[in-house]
N, C-alpha and C positions, 0 to 999 in steps of 0.2 A: 716715447713714453708721454702720457696726457699730463698736460698741465693743470695742477689742482686749481688754478682760477678759473678754470673752462667749466667748473661745475659750482653752483651755488644752491645751499640748503635753505629752504624757506620753512619756518614752523609757524602753524595757525593752530588756533584753539576754538573748539567748536564744542556745544552742549553735547550731551550723550543723545538726545532725540535727534539733534541735527546730522550726527555721526552715523546712527542707525538709517536714516532717510538716504544718505549719502552712499551708505555700504549696499542698500536695497538697490540703488540706481547703478553703482558699479557693477555689481553682479548682472544687472539686467543688460548692460552695453558690454558683458563678456570679460570683465576684470576681475582677478581675484583677489586685489587689494584695492584699497580706497585712495591709498596715496599714488598706486600707478595711474588711477583715473583721474586723479587732480593733476597730477605731473603732465599728463597729455592734455588737458584742459587748459592749463596754464600755458603749455608749450604753443597749443594752437592759437590762444589769443597773441602771445608774443610774436608769432610767425604773421598775424593778421595786422599786428602794428609795425612790422619790420620796415614798412615803406614810410614810417615817418621821417622829416627831414632830420638830418644829424644833429643841427644845431638846437632842436627841442632841448636836449638836455637828457642825460640818462636818468636824473630823477624824475623828471617828467615821465618818461616812459615807463619807469616802474611804477610810478602811482596810476597811470592810466590802466597797465595790467593788472593792479591789485583791485581798481574799481571794476573792471570787466569779470574779473574771477568773482569778486564778491556777488556782483549782478546775476552771475550765472549760478551760483551756488545758492541765492537767494530763490531765483525762478525755480530751480529744482526742489526746493523746500515747500514754497509756499503752498502748492497743491494738497501735499501731505498734511501740512500744518491746518488747512482748512478743514480737512476731513476728520483731523483729530480733534479740533476744536468742535465741530458738528457731533461727533460721537460721545465727546464729554457732556454736552448739552443734553443728549437724549437720554443718557445714563441719569443726569441729574433729574430731569424730568420724571424719568422711571421711579427713581427713587423717592421723589416727592410723592408720586401716586401710590406707591408701595406704603410709604408712612402713614399717609391720609387714610388708606383703606385699613390699615392695621390699627389706626387710631380709633376709627369708626367700630370696627369688630369690638375692640375692647371695651368701648363705651357701651354698646350694646350687649357683651358679656356681661358687664358690670351691673346693668339694668336688670338683666335676666337673673343674675345672682340675687341682687336686693329683692326681686319677686319671690323667688324661691324662699329666701329666708323669711320673708313675711306669708309664706306659704301659698302665695296667689301668682299662678304663672299667665302667660299669654292665653293658653286654652282654658283656663279658669276664667279669664275675663270673658272671651268668647261664649263660653257657656251661659254666665250670667246676663250676658247683653243679647246673645243670639245672633247677632249680625254685626260685623264691624266694616265701615266703609273707610277706605284709604283717604280719601279728602278730609276726614275727620282727625286723620293721624299724620297730619302735617309735621308735628315734631319730631317724628322718627327720623332719624340720620339714615337708616337703610331699611325702608320700607319693603323692599323686594326679598330682603332675607326674613323679615317680620312674617310676612305671609307665606313664604317658602316653608319656614319653620311651622306654621299654623296647618298648612296642608299635609306637612310629614306626619303631624301628630293627630291626622284625621280630620280636620277640618274640610269643609267644600269651599272653594277659591275659584270664582268667577271674575273674568275680566268683562266689564260692562262699559262700553264706550271709552276704553283707555284708562278706566280706573278699577283697581281690583277691590273685591268683596269678599270676606270670609264670612261663611255661615256655618254656624253649628248645626250637626246632622239631625239632631233631634229638634231643633228648631226648625230646619227646613222641611221634614215630616209634617208638623204641624202646619207650617206656612201654606205647603203644598195642599194639605186637606182642606185648610181655610178658604185658600182662593178657589179650590174647585167647587164650593158651595155657594160661589157668587155668580147669579145667574143674568146679573146686569151687564148689557153688553158696551155700555159708555165706560170706557176705561178710568175718566176721572171719578164718576160715579161708583165705580167699582172700588176705586183706591179708597173713597171714603168708607165704603163697607168694609174693607179690609182693615181699615184702621180702628173702625169700631170693634171688630171681632179680635184683633191682634196687637193695636198698638202703632205709634206713629213710624217706629223703625219698618214694621212689616209692610206699611204702605208706602214708604219710600223704597224699599227694594222691590214691590211690586211695579211702581212706577218705573224704575231703572230697567226692570226684567222687559217691560213692555216696549221701552223705546230700544232694547237690544233686541226686539222682535224673539225674544225666549218664551216669555208670557202671550199668548194669543187666545182671543175668543173661539170657542169651537163651535162652529154653526150646526154642526150636526148634533152635538151632545147638548148644546143649548148653555155652555158654561164655559169658563175659564179653564185652560191649561197650561201646566207649567213644568214641562219635561225637562229633567237634568241634561245639561249640554253633554255630550262625550268628550 
């Protein structure tokens, strides 16, 4: 009959997260129970230390075995802890971006609502001004959404050298007609004539279209041409 003193029960306390990591590692190694896995780990460490001189003392052997067991458990848990920390940071960054986007969207929505209450929308502003340049709208928190909304509502939106420009369609028709009446080949002189006919914003739009190679002087027709980009 086995002597009860031949067996010793060791109790250890772990956090739930550490236990889950150990459970996953135990299953990977073919153990059904975490306790079986830890028992074999402890026994292996004890066997490695069996060669210690007998006068080292039982307490020293137990302390050494406990430290090895602790290091083994820490080595098993650390890779998972690092991944958990990294995942938590990614989730926090994503949540911050979502909150920022929602705040910008709310601010834009409130601004639009205020405009509606005043009976003046972004499209109304465009119709009154004829053309809106992104460089003049630096106060907008979400300029891309602003120009997308104008385009959905029927405005012409062009990307000229990395800058978006929104143009009212009626203004565009008058602009094209006015530009085609200009017979002067020199673009600077032509811009002056456009300004005299249609104002400073039209001249500014003309200069940007020339730089973007959208407006060009047609040698065959002897006048400027501004085809609408597809």
